[in-house]
C-alpha positions in Angstrom: 17.2 -8.2 2.6 15.5 -11.4 1.4 11.8 -11.7 1.6 10.3 -14.4 3.9 7.9 -16.7 2.2 5.2 -18.6 4.1 5.9 -22.3 4.6 2.5 -23.4 3.1 3.5 -21.9 -0.3 5.3 -23.6 -3.1 7.2 -20.8 -4.7 8.2 -20.4 -8.3 10.8 -17.7 -8.8 11.1 -15.9 -12.1 13.8 -13.3 -12.5 12.9 -10.1 -14.5 14.6 -6.8 -15.0 12.8 -5.5 -12.0 13.8 -8.6 -9.9 10.2 -9.4 -9.1 9.3 -12.7 -7.4 6.0 -14.4 -8.2 4.4 -16.9 -5.8 2.4 -20.0 -6.7 0.1 -21.5 -4.1 0.3 -25.3 -3.5 -3.4 -25.8 -4.4 -3.1 -23.7 -7.6 -1.7 -26.7 -9.5 -4.2 -29.5 -10.1 -1.6 -32.1 -11.0 0.3 -31.3 -7.9 -2.8 -31.8 -5.8 -3.5 -35.1 -7.5 0.0 -36.3 -6.9 -0.2 -35.3 -3.2 -3.4 -37.3 -2.7 -1.9 -40.3 -4.4 1.2 -40.0 -2.1 -1.1 -39.8 1.0 -2.9 -42.9 0.0 0.3 -44.8 -0.5 1.7 -43.5 2.8 -1.5 -44.5 4.7 -1.2 -48.0 3.3 2.4 -48.2 4.3 1.7 -46.9 7.8 -1.1 -49.5 8.3 1.3 -52.3 7.1 4.0 -51.1 9.5 1.8 -51.0 12.6 2.2 -54.7 13.6 6.0 -54.5 13.2 6.1 -51.3 15.4 3.8 -52.9 18.0 6.0 -56.0 18.1 9.1 -54.0 18.5 7.7 -51.9 21.3 6.5 -55.1 23.1 9.9 -56.7 22.7 11.6 -53.6 24.2 9.2 -53.6 27.2 9.8 -57.3 27.9 13.6 -56.7 27.4 13.4 -54.0 30.1 11.7 -56.5 32.5 14.4 -59.1 31.7 17.2 -56.5 32.3 15.6 -55.5 35.6 15.5 -59.2 36.7 19.2 -59.6 35.8 20.2 -56.4 37.5 18.3 -57.1 40.8 19.5 -60.7 41.0 17.2 -62.7 43.4 15.6 -59.7 45.1 12.7 -59.4 42.7 10.5 -61.8 40.6 7.9 -61.7 37.9 4.3 -62.3 38.6 1.2 -62.7 36.5 -1.8 -61.1 38.1 -5.6 -60.6 37.5 -8.6 -59.4 39.5 -7.7 -55.7 39.7 -8.8 -54.3 43.1 -9.5 -50.6 42.9 -10.1 -48.6 46.1 -9.7 -44.9 45.4 -9.9 -43.8 49.1 -6.9 -46.0 50.0 -5.0 -45.4 46.7 -5.1 -49.2 45.9 -5.0 -50.6 42.4 -3.5 -54.0 42.5 -4.4 -57.6 41.4 -5.8 -59.9 44.1 -4.7 -63.1 42.2 -1.1 -63.6 41.3 1.1 -66.4 40.0 4.9 -66.4 39.9 6.3 -66.8 36.3 9.7 -67.1 34.8 11.2 -65.2 31.9 13.8 -66.8 29.6 15.7 -65.1 26.8 16.8 -67.0 23.7 19.5 -65.0 21.9 19.3 -67.3 18.8 15.8 -66.0 18.0 16.0 -63.6 19.6 12.9 -64.3 21.6 11.5 -64.2 25.2 9.5 -67.0 26.7 7.2 -66.7 29.7 6.4 -69.8 31.7 4.2 -70.4 34.8 5.6 -73.9 35.4 4.0 -75.6 38.4 3.6 -72.4 40.4 0.3 -72.1 42.2 -2.0 -69.1 42.1 -2.1 -67.1 45.3 -4.8 -64.8 46.7 -3.4 -61.5 48.0 -4.8 -61.8 51.5 -2.6 -59.0 53.0 -4.0 -56.6 50.3 -7.6 -57.6 51.0 -7.2 -57.1 54.7 -6.3 -53.4 54.1 -9.8 -52.7 52.8 -12.2 -52.1 55.8 -15.3 -53.1 53.8 -13.9 -56.6 53.2 -14.8 -59.2 55.8 -11.5 -60.8 56.9 -13.0 -63.9 58.3 -14.3 -64.8 54.8 -10.9 -64.6 53.1 -9.7 -67.9 54.5 -12.6 -69.8 52.9 -11.7 -68.5 49.5 -8.0 -69.4 50.1 -9.2 -73.0 50.7 -11.4 -72.9 47.6 -8.5 -71.7 45.5 -6.4 -74.6 46.7 -9.1 -77.1 46.1 -10.2 -75.7 42.7 -7.4 -73.6 41.3 -8.2 -70.8 38.8 -5.7 -69.1 36.5 -5.1 -65.3 36.0 -5.6 -65.9 32.3 -8.6 -68.2 32.8 -12.1 -67.7 31.5 -15.5 -68.1 33.2 -14.0 -70.0 36.2 -11.8 -67.1 37.1 -14.5 -64.6 36.6 -16.8 -66.7 38.8 -14.3 -66.9 41.6 -13.7 -63.2 41.6 -17.4 -62.5 41.5 -18.0 -64.7 44.5 -15.1 -63.2 46.3 -16.6 -59.7 45.9 -20.2 -60.7 46.7 -19.3 -62.8 49.8 -16.5 -60.8 51.3 -17.4 -57.2 50.6 -20.4 -55.0 51.5 -19.6 -52.2 48.9 -17.2 -53.5 46.2 -18.6 -54.5 42.8 -17.3 -56.9 40.2 -16.8 -55.9 36.5 -15.7 -58.0 33.5 -13.4 -55.2 32.4 -12.0 -51.8 33.4 -14.6 -49.0 33.1 -13.8 -46.1 30.7 -11.4 -43.5 32.1 -13.2 -41.0 34.4 -16.1 -43.3 35.1 -14.6 -45.0 38.2 -15.9 -43.6 41.4 -16.3 -46.4 43.8 -14.4 -49.5 44.9 -14.4 -52.3 42.3 -12.7 -55.5 41.1 -12.4 -56.2 37.4 -10.6 -58.6 35.0 -7.3 -57.1 33.9 -4.4 -59.6 33.4 -1.0 -57.9 34.1 2.6 -58.9 34.4 4.5 -57.0 37.1 7.7 -57.1 39.2 7.5 -57.7 42.9 10.0 -58.3 45.8 10.8 -61.9 46.3 9.1 -62.2 49.6 6.0 -64.1 48.5 6.9 -67.1 50.6 7.4 -65.1 53.8 4.2 -63.2 53.1 2.2 -66.4 52.7 3.6 -67.8 56.0 2.6 -64.6 57.8 -0.8 -64.8 56.3 -1.4 -68.3 57.6 -0.2 -67.2 61.1 -2.6 -64.3 61.1 -5.5 -66.6 60.0 -4.6 -69.1 62.8 -4.6 -66.3 65.3 -8.0 -65.1 64.1 -9.5 -68.6 64.3 -8.1 -69.0 67.8 -9.5 -65.7 68.8 -13.0 -66.5 67.4 -13.0 -69.9 69.2 -12.0 -68.2 72.5 -14.9 -65.8 72.1 -17.4 -68.6 71.5 -16.1 -70.5 74.6 
């Protein structure tokens, strides 16, 4: 029966008349240790140099998966660029309140993908905001009008942060605005923060916007009737 040798040993076998086996530990040879340290330094440098290429390949694969889903689903779904992440733990809500439809084109000659917003306008997710009891529904229409008069972009800077901050301060009694997502495990209350994302959604944005305007008109008529 052969003798099992631990994996962490480098073994040097010498045959004698008594068929003895001598073992040499990996760290017993100074030259071997020096060579190993040199190899680790070379490998670490190689790994660091490969990180951008690996990240680029992973990003390309994720975008390709999005493009494949768009081709498979036909006209039933669309891509959107979003920002202003609304987080309401009690209602299991985590979704951007600002969104803008974008297109995705694939150039096989590159190969490369190109995202484009074109002339698409930025929408405020009114239906989502109405799901939150602490958000004043009557205030939402005013921010819709502000967004149409002074558009902001999901990838915008101070103007977008200012719009989201005013939205939270004027429409909500409990939500808070943050410039970025808090560390994992810190979130405990409802919040809105900056987090640009690209996501797939059903191609019903036009119908949803129409229904939102109908609801707003009904709310205005109801408020007028109460005042009269």
